[in-house]
Each structure stands twice: as C-alpha cells, then as structure tokens.
C-alpha positions as CSV (number, residue, x, y, z in Angstrom):
1,M,109.4,92.4,83.1
2,Q,106.0,90.6,82.7
3,L,104.7,93.4,84.9
4,V,105.7,97.2,85.0
5,V,103.3,99.6,87.0
6,D,104.3,103.5,86.5
7,K,102.8,106.5,88.8
8,I,99.3,105.0,88.8
9,A,96.4,106.5,91.3
10,K,92.9,105.7,91.7
11,A,90.2,108.0,94.1
12,F,86.5,107.5,94.4
13,G,85.3,111.1,94.4
14,I,87.0,112.7,96.7
15,H,88.4,109.9,98.7
16,E,91.8,108.8,97.2
17,I,92.7,104.5,97.8
18,F,96.2,105.6,96.6
19,K,98.2,107.3,94.7
20,N,102.3,107.6,93.0
21,V,101.8,103.6,93.2
22,S,104.9,101.8,91.0
23,F,106.6,98.4,91.1
24,M,107.9,96.2,88.8
25,I,107.7,92.2,88.7
26,E,109.9,89.4,87.0
27,Q,109.4,86.5,85.4
28,G,109.4,83.7,87.8
29,E,109.1,86.3,90.3
30,H,106.3,86.0,93.5
31,V,105.6,88.8,95.5
32,G,103.1,89.2,98.0
33,L,100.7,92.1,98.4
34,V,99.8,93.1,102.4
35,G,97.8,95.6,103.8
36,V,95.0,96.2,106.4
37,N,91.7,96.0,105.3
38,G,90.6,99.1,103.2
39,S,94.0,100.1,102.8
40,G,93.6,99.3,98.8
41,K,94.9,96.1,97.8
42,T,91.9,94.4,96.6
43,T,91.2,97.6,94.4
44,L,95.2,97.5,92.9
45,L,94.4,94.1,91.4
46,R,91.7,95.2,89.9
47,C,93.3,98.0,88.5
48,L,96.0,95.3,87.3
49,L,93.0,93.8,85.8
50,N,91.2,96.2,84.2
51,P,94.4,99.2,83.1
52,D,91.2,101.4,81.8
53,W,90.1,101.9,85.1
54,I,92.8,104.0,86.5
55,D,92.6,107.5,87.1
56,E,96.4,108.5,86.0
57,G,99.6,106.4,85.3
58,A,100.5,103.1,83.4
59,I,99.9,99.7,83.5
60,K,101.3,97.7,81.3
61,F,102.0,93.8,81.1
62,E,104.5,91.7,78.7
63,P,102.6,91.5,75.3
64,G,101.6,88.2,74.7
65,I,101.3,86.5,78.2
66,S,98.2,85.1,79.7
67,V,97.4,86.6,83.0
68,G,94.9,84.2,85.8
69,Y,92.8,85.7,88.3
70,V,90.3,83.9,91.0
71,Q,87.9,85.6,90.2
72,Q,85.4,86.9,93.5
73,G,81.7,87.5,93.9
74,F,80.6,85.3,90.2
75,T,77.2,84.4,90.4
76,E,76.5,80.9,88.9
77,I,79.0,77.7,87.5
78,H,77.5,76.1,85.1
79,G,77.7,71.9,84.0
80,T,79.5,69.3,86.4
81,I,83.0,70.0,88.3
82,W,84.6,68.0,85.5
83,E,82.7,70.0,82.6
84,F,83.9,73.0,84.4
85,M,87.5,72.2,85.0
86,S,87.6,70.9,81.1
87,E,86.3,74.5,80.0
88,A,89.2,76.5,82.3
89,C,91.2,76.6,79.5
90,P,88.8,77.6,76.4
91,E,92.5,77.9,73.9
92,I,93.2,74.2,74.6
93,T,89.9,73.3,73.4
94,E,89.9,75.0,70.2
95,L,93.1,74.0,69.7
96,R,91.6,70.2,69.7
97,K,89.1,71.2,67.4
98,K,91.1,73.1,64.8
99,L,93.4,69.8,65.1
100,A,90.2,67.8,64.2
101,E,89.2,69.9,61.8
102,L,92.3,70.1,60.2
103,E,92.9,66.2,60.0
104,Q,89.6,66.1,58.6
105,R,90.2,68.5,55.8
106,A,93.9,66.9,55.0
107,N,92.3,63.4,53.6
108,G,91.1,65.1,50.7
109,L,93.8,67.5,49.8
110,S,97.1,66.9,47.5
111,G,99.8,68.9,46.6
112,E,100.3,72.5,47.7
113,A,96.9,72.7,49.3
114,L,97.8,69.7,51.3
115,D,101.8,70.9,51.9
116,E,99.8,74.2,53.2
117,C,97.2,72.4,55.2
118,L,100.2,70.5,56.9
119,D,101.4,73.8,57.6
120,E,98.7,75.4,59.6
121,Y,98.6,71.8,61.6
122,A,102.2,72.0,62.9
123,R,101.9,75.3,64.0
124,V,99.0,74.7,65.7
125,T,100.6,71.4,67.7
126,K,103.4,73.6,68.2
127,R,100.6,75.6,69.9
128,Y,99.3,72.9,71.5
129,E,102.0,71.4,73.1
130,F,103.1,75.3,74.3
131,L,100.0,74.8,76.4
132,D,100.5,71.5,77.2
133,G,97.7,70.0,76.5
134,Y,98.4,66.5,75.7
135,N,98.9,66.6,79.5
136,F,95.8,68.6,80.5
137,E,93.5,66.1,81.4
138,N,96.5,64.9,83.8
139,R,96.8,68.5,85.5
140,I,93.0,69.1,86.1
141,K,92.8,65.6,88.2
142,R,96.4,66.3,89.6
143,V,94.5,70.1,91.0
144,L,91.2,69.1,91.7
145,I,92.4,66.4,94.5
146,G,95.4,68.5,96.0
147,L,92.0,71.0,96.3
148,G,90.1,68.2,97.8
149,Y,87.7,67.7,95.4
150,T,88.2,63.7,95.0
151,E,87.2,61.6,92.3
152,E,84.2,61.0,93.7
153,W,83.0,64.5,93.3
154,W,83.6,65.0,89.8
155,S,79.9,64.6,88.2
156,H,78.5,66.9,91.2
157,E,77.5,70.0,90.0
158,A,78.9,73.3,89.9
159,N,76.3,75.7,90.5
160,N,75.6,73.1,93.6
161,L,78.5,73.7,95.9
162,S,78.8,76.3,98.8
163,G,79.9,79.6,98.6
164,G,83.8,78.5,99.7
165,Q,83.3,75.1,97.2
166,K,82.9,76.8,94.5
167,T,86.3,79.6,95.6
168,R,87.8,76.6,95.4
169,L,86.9,75.1,92.3
170,M,87.7,78.9,91.1
171,L,91.2,78.9,92.5
172,A,91.0,75.3,91.0
173,A,90.4,76.1,87.5
174,A,92.9,79.5,87.4
175,L,95.8,77.1,88.5
176,V,94.9,74.6,85.6
177,R,95.1,77.3,82.9
178,N,98.9,77.6,83.7
179,P,98.8,80.7,82.9
180,D,102.3,83.1,82.6
181,F,101.1,85.1,85.0
182,M,99.1,84.5,87.7
183,I,97.1,87.3,90.2
184,L,95.5,85.5,93.8
185,D,93.5,87.3,96.3
186,E,93.1,85.3,99.3
187,P,93.5,81.7,98.1
188,T,94.0,80.2,101.2
189,N,90.8,81.2,102.7
190,H,88.4,78.4,102.4
191,L,91.4,75.9,102.6
192,D,92.5,73.6,105.4
193,I,95.9,73.0,106.6
194,V,96.2,69.8,104.1
195,M,95.0,71.7,100.8
196,T,97.0,75.2,101.6
197,Q,100.2,73.2,101.8
198,W,99.6,71.8,98.7
199,L,99.1,75.4,97.4
200,E,101.8,76.1,98.8
201,K,104.2,73.3,97.1
202,Y,102.7,74.0,93.4
203,L,103.0,77.9,93.5
204,Q,106.7,77.4,94.6
205,E,107.0,75.0,91.0
206,F,104.9,77.5,89.3
207,K,107.4,79.2,86.6
208,G,105.4,82.3,86.0
209,G,104.7,85.6,87.7
210,L,103.4,85.7,91.0
211,L,100.9,88.3,93.1
212,V,99.0,87.0,96.0
213,V,97.1,89.1,98.2
214,S,97.3,86.7,101.6
215,H,96.6,87.4,105.3
216,D,98.1,83.9,105.9
217,R,101.3,84.6,107.2
218,A,103.2,81.0,107.5
219,F,102.1,80.7,103.7
220,L,103.5,84.6,102.7
221,D,106.4,82.8,103.9
222,N,106.6,80.0,102.6
223,V,105.5,81.7,98.3
224,A,107.0,85.1,98.0
225,V,110.5,86.5,97.8
226,R,109.1,90.0,98.0
227,I,106.6,91.4,100.0
228,L,104.5,94.8,99.2
229,E,103.1,97.2,101.9
230,M,100.2,99.0,100.9
231,E,100.3,101.7,103.7
232,G,98.5,104.9,103.7
233,G,98.0,105.2,100.4
234,K,101.2,104.7,99.5
235,L,103.3,101.2,98.9
236,Q,106.3,100.2,99.8
237,S,108.7,97.1,98.4
238,F,110.6,94.9,101.1
239,K,113.0,91.6,99.9
240,G,112.5,88.2,101.2
241,N,109.4,86.4,102.7
242,Y,107.2,87.9,105.3
243,S,109.5,87.3,108.4
244,R,112.2,89.0,106.8
245,Y,109.5,91.8,105.7
246,L,109.1,92.1,109.7
247,E,112.2,92.6,110.3
248,Q,112.9,95.9,108.2
249,K,109.4,97.5,108.8
250,A,110.6,97.4,112.3
251,I,114.0,98.9,111.6
252,Q,111.7,100.7,109.2
253,T,109.2,102.4,111.2
254,A,112.0,103.1,114.3
255,T,114.1,105.1,111.8
256,L,111.2,106.9,110.7
257,E,109.8,107.5,113.9
258,A,113.2,109.0,115.1
259,A,113.8,111.1,112.0
260,Y,110.1,112.4,112.1
261,N,110.6,113.6,115.6
262,A,113.9,114.7,115.9
263,Q,112.4,116.7,112.6
264,Q,109.2,117.8,114.5
265,D,111.7,119.5,117.1
266,Y,114.1,120.8,115.3
267,I,110.5,122.6,113.5
268,A,109.4,123.7,116.5
269,R,112.8,125.1,118.3
270,T,113.3,127.3,115.6
271,E,109.4,128.6,115.5
272,A,109.7,129.2,118.7
273,Y,113.2,131.3,118.0
274,I,111.6,132.8,115.2
275,R,108.9,134.1,117.4
276,R,111.0,135.5,120.4
277,F,113.0,137.9,118.0
278,K,111.1,138.2,114.8
279,A,111.1,141.8,116.0
280,G,114.2,142.4,117.4
281,I,118.0,143.2,117.0
282,K,118.3,139.2,115.5
283,S,115.2,140.0,113.3
284,K,117.4,139.3,110.4
285,M,118.8,135.8,111.7
286,A,115.1,135.1,112.3
287,R,113.4,135.7,108.8
288,G,117.2,133.7,107.5
289,R,115.6,130.7,110.1
290,Q,112.0,131.3,108.3
291,S,113.6,131.3,104.9
292,Q,114.7,127.6,106.2
293,L,112.0,126.3,107.3
294,D,109.8,127.3,103.9
295,R,113.0,125.6,102.1
296,M,112.6,122.2,104.6
297,E,111.2,119.2,102.9
298,R,108.9,118.1,105.3
299,M,108.9,114.4,106.2
300,D,105.1,112.6,106.5
301,A,104.6,111.6,109.6
302,P,104.6,108.1,110.2
303,V,101.3,105.5,109.1
304,H,99.5,104.4,112.4
305,N,96.6,102.2,111.3
306,E,94.0,102.3,114.0
307,E,93.7,99.3,116.1
308,F,90.5,98.1,117.8
309,Q,90.7,97.4,121.1
310,L,90.1,93.2,122.5
311,R,91.0,93.0,126.0
312,L,89.1,89.7,127.9
313,P,87.9,90.2,131.6
314,P,90.1,88.0,134.2
315,A,88.0,84.4,133.6
316,A,85.8,83.6,136.9
317,E,86.5,80.4,139.0
318,C,85.7,77.1,137.7
319,A,86.0,73.5,137.6
320,D,90.1,72.0,136.8
321,R,87.9,69.9,134.7
322,V,85.9,72.6,131.7
323,L,85.5,70.1,128.8
324,I,85.3,66.3,129.2
325,M,84.5,63.9,126.6
326,E,84.0,59.9,127.2
327,D,84.0,57.6,124.6
328,L,82.6,59.9,122.4
329,T,81.1,59.3,119.1
330,I,80.1,61.6,116.7
331,G,78.4,62.5,113.3
332,Y,75.2,62.3,112.0
333,G,72.9,59.7,111.5
334,D,74.5,56.6,110.1
335,K,78.1,58.6,109.3
336,V,80.2,58.6,111.6
337,L,82.6,61.2,111.8
338,A,85.0,60.1,114.9
339,K,84.8,57.7,117.2
340,G,86.6,56.5,121.1
341,I,87.2,60.2,122.0
342,N,88.5,60.4,125.5
343,L,90.0,64.1,126.4
344,T,89.8,66.4,129.0
345,L,90.4,70.2,128.5
346,R,91.2,71.7,131.8
347,R,91.2,75.2,133.2
348,G,93.7,77.7,131.4
349,E,94.6,75.4,128.2
350,K,94.1,76.3,125.1
351,A,94.0,73.7,122.8
352,A,93.8,74.1,118.4
353,L,91.3,71.4,117.1
354,L,93.1,70.6,113.2
355,G,92.0,68.3,110.8
356,A,90.9,68.5,107.1
357,N,87.6,70.1,106.0
358,G,84.8,67.6,106.2
359,T,86.5,65.7,109.2
360,G,84.7,66.6,111.9
361,K,85.7,69.8,114.0
362,T,82.4,72.0,113.7
363,T,80.9,69.3,114.7
364,L,82.1,68.3,117.2
365,L,82.0,71.4,119.1
366,R,78.8,71.6,118.2
367,T,78.3,68.1,120.1
368,I,80.5,69.4,123.2
369,L,78.4,72.8,123.5
370,G,75.0,70.1,123.1
371,E,73.6,71.5,120.1
372,I,74.1,67.9,118.4
373,Q,73.4,64.4,120.1
374,P,76.3,62.5,120.4
375,L,76.0,58.9,118.3
376,K,78.1,57.3,121.2
377,G,79.3,58.5,124.8
378,R,79.0,61.5,126.5
379,A,80.9,65.1,126.6
380,K,80.2,67.5,128.8
381,I,81.1,70.9,130.6
382,G,82.4,71.1,133.9
383,N,80.8,73.3,136.6
384,R,81.1,76.9,136.9
385,V,81.6,77.1,133.3
386,Q,80.1,79.5,131.1
387,I,80.9,79.2,127.2
388,G,81.4,81.9,124.9
389,Y,81.3,80.4,121.0
390,F,82.8,82.2,118.2
391,S,80.6,80.3,115.6
392,Q,82.1,81.0,111.4
393,S,78.3,82.0,111.0
394,Y,77.6,84.6,113.2
395,E,74.2,83.3,114.3
396,R,74.3,85.7,117.4
397,L,73.9,89.0,114.8
398,D,70.8,89.7,113.4
399,P,71.5,90.6,109.5
400,K,68.3,93.0,110.0
401,Q,69.2,94.3,112.8
402,T,71.9,98.2,112.7
403,L,74.8,97.4,115.4
404,L,73.1,99.7,117.1
405,E,70.2,98.4,118.0
406,N,71.8,94.7,117.7
407,F,73.6,95.6,121.1
408,V,70.9,98.1,122.9
409,I,68.4,95.0,122.4
410,E,71.4,92.7,123.8
411,Y,72.4,93.9,126.4
412,G,70.7,97.0,127.8
413,F,73.5,99.6,127.5
414,T,72.8,103.4,126.8
415,E,73.5,104.4,123.2
416,E,76.3,106.8,124.5
417,H,77.6,103.7,125.8
418,T,77.2,101.4,122.7
419,R,78.2,103.8,120.8
420,S,81.7,103.9,122.9
421,M,81.9,100.2,122.9
422,L,81.7,100.0,118.9
423,G,84.4,103.0,118.8
424,G,86.6,100.4,120.2
425,M,85.6,97.5,117.5
426,L,86.5,100.9,115.1
427,F,82.9,101.1,114.3
428,H,82.6,105.1,114.3
429,G,79.8,107.7,113.7
430,D,76.9,106.8,111.2
431,D,78.3,103.2,111.2
432,V,76.3,102.0,114.1
433,F,72.8,102.6,111.8
434,K,74.5,100.0,109.2
435,K,72.3,96.8,108.7
436,I,74.4,94.3,110.2
437,G,73.8,92.0,106.4
438,E,75.8,95.2,104.4
439,L,78.9,94.4,106.8
440,S,82.2,92.7,105.8
441,G,83.3,89.5,107.2
442,G,85.8,91.2,109.1
443,Q,83.5,93.1,110.9
444,K,81.0,90.9,111.7
445,A,83.6,89.0,113.5
446,R,85.0,92.4,115.4
447,L,81.0,92.0,116.4
448,V,81.4,88.8,117.6
449,L,84.4,89.3,119.2
450,L,83.2,92.3,121.3
451,K,80.3,90.1,122.5
452,L,82.4,87.6,124.0
453,V,84.4,90.8,125.5
454,L,81.0,91.2,127.7
455,D,79.7,88.0,128.0
456,G,82.3,87.3,130.6
457,A,83.4,83.6,129.6
458,N,86.0,81.9,131.1
459,C,86.0,79.0,128.8
460,L,86.5,80.2,124.7
461,V,85.1,78.4,122.1
462,L,85.9,79.7,118.7
463,D,85.6,78.3,114.9
464,E,87.7,79.8,112.5
465,P,87.7,83.8,114.7
466,T,90.2,85.1,112.2
467,N,88.9,83.7,109.0
468,H,88.1,87.5,107.7
469,L,90.4,89.2,109.6
470,D,94.1,91.2,108.5
471,I,97.3,90.2,109.6
472,M,97.0,93.2,112.4
473,A,93.5,92.1,113.5
474,R,94.8,88.5,114.1
475,E,97.9,90.1,116.1
476,T,95.4,91.6,118.2
477,V,93.3,88.6,118.3
478,E,96.4,86.3,119.4
479,A,97.7,89.0,122.1
480,A,94.5,88.9,123.8
481,L,93.7,85.0,123.8
482,E,97.2,84.8,125.0
483,A,97.1,87.0,127.6
484,F,93.6,85.2,128.3
485,D,93.7,83.3,132.0
486,G,90.5,80.7,131.2
487,T,90.7,78.2,129.3
488,V,90.5,78.0,124.7
489,L,89.2,75.9,122.2
490,V,90.0,77.0,119.3
491,V,89.2,75.4,115.6
492,S,91.9,77.5,113.0
493,H,93.8,77.0,109.9
494,D,96.1,80.0,110.5
495,R,99.0,77.9,111.2
496,Y,101.3,80.7,112.5
497,F,98.2,81.9,114.9
498,V,97.4,78.6,115.9
499,N,101.5,78.2,117.4
500,E,101.4,81.9,118.9
501,V,97.8,80.9,121.1
502,A,98.0,76.9,121.7
503,D,99.7,75.3,124.0
504,R,98.1,71.8,123.2
505,I,96.7,69.8,119.4
506,W,94.0,68.1,119.1
507,E,93.7,66.2,115.0
508,I,90.9,64.1,113.5
509,E,92.3,61.8,111.3
510,D,90.9,58.9,110.2
511,C,88.0,59.2,112.4
512,Q,90.1,59.3,115.7
513,V,91.3,62.3,117.4
514,K,95.4,62.2,118.4
515,D,95.9,64.4,121.6
516,Y,99.7,66.0,121.1
517,K,100.9,68.0,124.3
518,G,102.8,71.0,122.7
519,N,101.9,74.0,120.3
520,Y,102.2,73.6,116.6
521,D,105.5,73.8,116.2
522,F,106.2,70.5,118.6
523,Y,102.9,69.0,116.6
524,L,104.8,69.2,113.3
525,E,107.8,67.6,115.0
526,E,106.1,64.9,116.4
527,K,103.9,64.2,113.3
528,E,107.5,63.7,111.7
529,K,108.9,61.0,114.2
530,L,105.5,59.0,113.6
531,A,106.4,59.2,109.9
532,Q,109.3,58.7,110.2
533,A,108.8,55.2,112.6
534,A,106.3,54.2,110.7
535,A,108.5,54.6,107.1
536,A,110.8,52.9,108.9
537,A,108.6,50.1,110.0
538,A,107.6,49.6,106.7
539,A,111.3,49.7,105.3
540,E,111.7,46.8,107.3
541,A,108.7,45.3,106.6
542,E,109.8,45.0,103.1
543,K,113.1,43.8,103.8
544,Q,112.0,40.7,106.1
545,K,109.5,39.6,103.3
546,A,112.6,40.1,100.5
547,F,114.5,38.4,103.2
548,A,111.6,35.2,103.4
549,E,111.2,34.6,99.6
550,A,114.6,34.3,99.1
551,K,115.0,31.9,101.9
552,A,112.3,30.4,100.7
553,K,114.1,30.1,97.5
554,Q,117.2,29.2,99.2
555,Q,115.7,26.8,100.6
556,A,113.9,25.5,97.2
557,A,117.1,25.5,95.6
558,A,119.3,23.5,98.0
559,Q,116.6,20.9,98.9
560,S,116.8,20.3,94.7
561,A,120.5,20.4,94.9
562,A,120.5,17.5,97.4
563,A,118.0,15.2,95.9
564,P,120.6,14.5,93.8
565,V,123.3,13.8,95.4
566,A,121.1,11.8,98.1
567,K,120.0,9.8,95.1
568,K,123.7,9.5,93.8
569,A,125.5,8.6,97.9
570,E,122.8,6.1,98.2
571,K,123.2,4.3,95.3
572,N,127.2,4.5,95.7
573,D,126.2,2.6,99.2
574,K,124.6,0.0,97.0
575,N,127.3,-0.6,94.3
576,K,130.8,0.8,94.7
577,R,130.7,3.7,92.0
578,Y,134.5,4.4,91.9
579,S,137.9,2.2,91.4
580,P,140.9,3.0,93.8
581,E,142.3,4.6,90.3
582,E,139.2,6.4,89.6
583,A,139.3,7.8,93.1
584,A,142.8,8.9,92.9
585,K,142.2,10.1,90.0
586,L,138.7,12.5,90.8
587,L,139.8,13.4,94.4
588,P,142.7,16.6,93.9
589,K,140.1,17.9,91.6
590,V,137.2,17.5,94.1
591,E,139.2,19.1,96.3
592,L,140.1,21.8,94.4
593,H,137.0,23.0,93.7
594,I,136.1,22.4,97.2
595,R,138.9,25.5,97.8
596,E,137.3,27.4,94.8
597,Q,134.0,27.3,96.3
598,E,135.1,28.3,100.3
599,A,137.6,30.7,99.0
600,M,134.3,32.5,96.5
601,M,132.5,31.6,99.8
602,G,134.9,33.8,101.7
603,L,135.1,36.8,99.8
604,L,131.3,36.9,99.5
605,E,131.2,37.1,103.9
606,K,134.4,40.2,103.5
607,R,130.9,42.4,101.7
608,M,128.4,40.9,104.0
609,A,130.2,42.4,107.0
610,D,130.7,46.0,105.6
611,P,127.3,47.8,106.7
612,A,126.8,49.9,104.1
613,N,126.1,47.0,101.8
614,H,123.2,46.3,104.1
615,A,121.4,49.9,103.2
616,D,118.9,48.0,100.5
617,P,117.1,45.4,101.9
618,A,117.0,43.3,98.5
619,N,121.0,43.3,98.1
620,S,121.3,41.8,101.5
621,A,118.3,39.6,100.7
622,A,120.4,38.6,98.2
623,M,123.5,38.0,99.4
624,A,122.2,35.9,101.9
625,A,120.6,33.9,99.4
626,E,124.0,33.6,97.2
627,H,125.9,32.3,100.8
628,D,123.1,29.3,100.8
629,E,124.0,28.5,97.1
630,Y,127.7,28.1,98.4
631,E,127.2,26.6,102.0
632,A,125.2,23.9,99.9
633,K,127.5,23.7,96.7
634,I,130.8,23.1,99.4
635,A,128.3,20.5,101.5
636,E,127.7,18.3,98.0
637,L,131.5,18.1,97.6
638,M,132.3,17.0,100.2
639,E,130.1,14.0,100.4
640,K,131.5,13.4,96.9
641,W,134.8,14.1,98.4
642,E,133.9,11.5,101.2
643,I,132.7,8.5,98.3
644,L,135.8,8.8,96.7
645,M,138.0,8.1,99.7
646,E,136.3,5.5,100.8
647,A,136.7,3.9,97.4
648,L,140.9,4.7,98.1
649,E,140.7,2.9,101.0
650,E,138.7,-0.4,99.3
C-alpha cells in the first residue's frame, strides 16, 4: 500500500468536518474523490500532506516514496517558464551537481581513494537513472506542449502569467517531477478539452498512485478506477469509475432509504404500543419492547445534501433568427482569431461553442453582444431578443457590496423577498451580509445564475457557467437549461455538461467556426469520420506518389534497356550479324528465356491479383514496377527472336 489512512478526524472548533475516515490506496491505483462543495475534500487532502494537522487517527505513506501535489493559493513564481520547470525536480539538479563534482574529484585521485570515488559515482548515477534524469528535459517539453505552453512561451516570465496559467504551470511541474504518488485538486479547472484529454492520457500511463479531486465527470470516467465519496462527514468507497459509482450509489441510496424508513416505522409502532400498554395488563410486554428499543442500533438518516433552486421562467416570444453572423471576422487589431463566420442560431436551439484556449471563444461571444467591434462583417441580435449574459469575470457583482445590498439596489426588492430568493440559492441567515468579494467562485456563480432567472431573458449566453460548481450544482444547471424553452449559447470545457445540454456544436479551429448539428457524442463521431477520411486521403496520396515514382523509374529503366536493343536491331538491319548456323544454335536458348520470363511474370500476376498484397502502397507500386520490367525483358527477347528467325530464312 502506498497510502494507509486509519480512522482520522478533523474539526474546526465545534464544527466537525469528518470523523472515522479510513481508506487505502495501492501502488498504481487511481482514485477519484468526490463530494459537494464544503464537504471536506480539500481539507482531507491537506491532512494527507500534513498528517500533524489531524485531530486523531493515523496517516502513513509507504516509506521513501515521493508525493507530488498541485499547489493551490501560491503567491509568486520566479524566473522564466523554462527556468521554473527546470527546477521542478530539485533532486535531479542536485544529482547533476554531485556527478560533476565527483568527475572533477576523480581526476586527481588514484588507488583506494579513486575506487571509493568511483563507487560513490556509481551510486549517484544509479539514483539519477532511476529518476530518468537523462530524459528530464524531454519530459519537460512533452508536458509543457501538452498543457498548451508551446516553445515560444518558454522564455516568458512565469510570474507575469494569469492565475489560470500559473495553475496550469504548477500542474506541469507536478507531472514533470514524476512522483511515486500524486495528489491533484481540480486539475482540469483551467484546461480546455484538448488539454484535458492529453492529461487523461498522461495519467492513464502514470504508474504511481493517484488521488484526484474533480467535478469533471468525463475526466473521472476516463482516469479513476475507484471513487471515494465524502458525504456528511463520512467517506465511502465504490469500485469502478464515476458512471459505475452513480449506479452503485443509486442502488445504495434506495436500499438505505427503504431500510431507514422501515426501522422508523417499526420504532413508531413499538413506541405507540409501549405508550398504550405501559400501565395496563400488558405492562410487562411493554417493558420488554422498551428494552428491545434501547438495545436497537439506530440507523443514521440518509444524507440529503441541500440543493439550490434554479427554474428559468418561460421564454418570451421573439424572432425566429435569434443570433445572426454574416461574413464575420473577429479578433483584436491585426490579430484575426476567426474569419468567414456565417451562422444563425434559431429560437429554441442550444449550441455549445468549443475550441482550445486562446482560439477566440469569449471574443466571439463579446462580439455578438456588441462589446467588441467585428474586424469585418456583422453580428446581429434578432427582434425582441433579450440576452442574459453569464461572464467568467462576474462583472455584474460589485465585490464591495454585500449580497443583500447588491440585489436590493439592482432589483428594488424588499429585504424579506431578497432573503427568500437568496435562501433558494443556499445563502442563509447572516450569509446575506457577506461581502461579494469574499465569496468563493461557486457562490458567485450561483448569484449570477439567480440574476439570469430574475432577468427573464429569452436567450442565454453563458461563458463557462459551471467552472466553480460541484457535480450536484452542475446537474441542477443542466436540468434547468434542458427544461428552458428559450435559446442558449454556451462556452464550456465540461464534456458531460455539453453533451447533456447542447443540440448543436460550434467549434473554432484553424480560424474557422465549424458547425456540427448534434450533441457532443455526435460531434465526436463526425470528428472521427473526418479524421478517418483525412487519413485515407493521405494514404491514397502517398500510394499515388509511390506509384508515380515507381512508374518513373520503370520508364527510365525501360528506355535504358530499349536503347541498346534498338541500336542492335538497327545494326542488324544493316549487317546480318548471325549466320543461319548461328541463328539455329541460338534460337532454342532465346525461346527458353522467353518461356522463363513469361512464367515468372505469370507468378507475379497471381500475386498482384490478391488484394491483401495491395495493403501497403509501396509494396503495390513495387509489384507494378517488377511487372513492367518483365514486359520490357520479354519485348527485348522477342525482338532478338525475330532477328534470329530472319537469319534462318536467308
């Protein structure tokens, strides 16, 4: 076991976060940790990294293993991106210095001192090779490129990166260290779909143990082989990926609900019996039943996590064409992000806008909304269309205001009505007096979603609406958008969310916006078909190229072979080279050679008739070239045969 957690507990004052938590993770096992926001997932990770922090119990890592963690809440990163990554594994740097030092020292030693120095050099080299130090720079390049930092980024100052870019860089550093055990807290938060898929593949190949907290359901499906669920201060383990966990959880919940209800019903009936007969003739039986109740192990009530309420009002009538883009080019100054966009989003459609980070998704949304002028063409909003915009930066929330002030000022509601609405979004009691700037990302997202409900928009433009929401909250948003009868345009890297909500996919790729009329699964199928078609076209082009090259070589060879024959034939026309006696002697040999060449060509033609021999374009071209060579040789022999026959007739 790489990690053993035995009956640990953690509380802050009188608030108990979790208690009696136990689990184990084996070598190479990849485990997902799920639970609603605030259930204690990040607290558990911090306990693992600092076992002295726990209140009781024990945490034991396998002796000598290295543990990697994607640091959260860092302040500064010094140096360029490449310099920072080069220092990601300090042990490799120290080992390199040690090897250089030992090499220099060995130059001035001899005898026993030299032997000791060489022995130490061998030990250091063994450790260096174990850490794959010789391949360290290649590993850095692979990880940086996979997470979107191409070579032109490597000289950038790391401290000038945005918060999301720094988080990605910290993830890159954790992967490059290649630890024995890795702990990741929301690693996909600032990754686009392509980067997330790259990370999935990287982690699938990772041989060490892994514990990952994530709200990305598709990511957990592709990475985890076991799910730990933190709920109500307790931890449960479920075998399989996230989808398998959901199946098991549904069965467990139904079973526990039935068992708990049955026990509560039995307790109620028994207590009623005791009250009825405790003083009568059956008092002895009543006391017996009371004794049974006292000994009974009471089941805990099933945990029901509080969900926020999100019900979008019916969409008001509007024009059929809601968002119209005509020959649209978007970008900034001389930088074109996408061009030639001709798309129309109609009433009731729900489209998802996909693309790698930096391709222009948010720019396109802001151009449609009129916040940015197009470089060319135009973007229009249809008649009677009212837009509700969810921005990643939450511009509609004043960080200096309290929740109550923000909603009372913007909507003019009474304090009582505002408290009621905020309560539906899980803000209770004194929560309404918190400054908005002090709220978490998930809490701010819930406030903006509430404003979309209050605005009554018939077209929602959503930029990463689920980024800071837990899985239960994402499911609530999914259900609300699916039930919404208006129009939706959403940017999201959550593949599961996109598949549930969108019936149309727009993808920005190579400065073009490609339109796929279906959900995310349909989009993947179409992408696969296009990839297969492109691969087939490339293979056919390679085949044609190989065939053309082989044909050119055949023609050159045939011309080269035909030139001497033509010269000989011309010479024989002028001077009879063969006497009748010589012709009679040579003719049988020439006829034998002709039959041999024809037989060999026949065998080749049988091979050429087998489709299996044409799977490789190069092999197919080679057979064609060989066939042409036989034809040229036979033609040459037939010409010689004719000359000999003419000599016999003289």
